[in-house]
N, C-alpha and C positions, 0 to 999 in steps of 0.2 A: 486569524493566521496562518495555521498550518492545512487546512484546511482549502482556505483560496492556493495555498501556493505551489500542494500539494495538484492542485486541479490547474492550472497552471503547468506542473510537470506535463501528465496527462496529457489535457487536453492539447502541448504546444512539440509534442514529441509527434508522430504517425505512427510508429512501431506499438507506441504504452496507449492509444485510441482505442477506450475501451469502447467509446460511443455509435460504433460500429454495428451497421442493423444485425440481426441471424451470428452475431459471437453470442459461446453457450459461459454460460458461465463461467466457469475450468478455466476457458479462456481469457473471459475480463479480468476473472481472480490473480494471474498469474501479470498479465499487465501491469494491472496494480501491482500488484509488491515490488513487481521490479522497479513503477513506477516508487512509488516507497522508498526501494536498497538506492534510485539510485538522487535523493532526496536526502538522505540522512547517511553521506558517506563519510558519518567519520565513527568513531570508537563510541564514543558518547553515547553520540545520541541512537545509536545500533542498541547501545547495552539500556534503554534512555524506553524505547520502542521494540523492545526486543522481542513483548510475547503479542506481538501486532504481525510483524515482523512470518512467528510464529506460526500465527493462527495462516493468513494469507497463505504460506508454505501449505500448509496441509489443507487448502481450500478451502477455508470454515471461517465464519462472520466471528463464533464464536470469541470475544478476549475476555480471557477469564475476570469475572467482577470484585478485584479490588483492583485494579487500572482503570482507571492511570489514580495514582500514586498521588497522595493528596504532600 
């Protein structure tokens, strides 16, 4: 469900649409990070997804191997 909802956020907000041709990876990562922030706008969700947010802010696709926590 998360992926589907995040995709809806990304594709329904023109300023976050990462499907534009010619966008650099860094721009796409920045837009994805903003989409994640908009989608998870609660303290609990931010805490749970903090490793992902931090990776996106570093323009990295690497997420710690222990995430997601079981």
